[in-house]
C-alpha positions, 0 to 999 in steps of 0.5 A, a space after each residue: 500499500 502506498 503511503 498516501 493511500 494509507 494516510 487517507 485509510 486512517 483520516 490523517 493529512 498527507 499533503 501536510 506531511 509533506 509539506 512538513 517534511 519537505 518531499 514525498 521520498 523523506 515522508 516514505 523514508 521516516 514511515 520505513 524507519 518508523 517500522 523498525 523504531 521500538 519508539 511506538 512500543 516503548 509508548 505503548 509499554 510505558 502508558 500500559 504500565 503508568 511509567 510516565 518517564 518510559 512514555 516520556 522518552 518514547 514519546 
């Protein structure tokens, strides 16, 4: 699935993303890095365990 279609499915603004990041290539690169980054998992864990420090660092 293309990134723009994914953003449309979740109701997000793809054009705004591209504007903020500067290019579609950088938006795609950022999305791919997100898949291998453990920040989101750490954020979920921190929130579930009510560990504010872990959640804050992950965010």
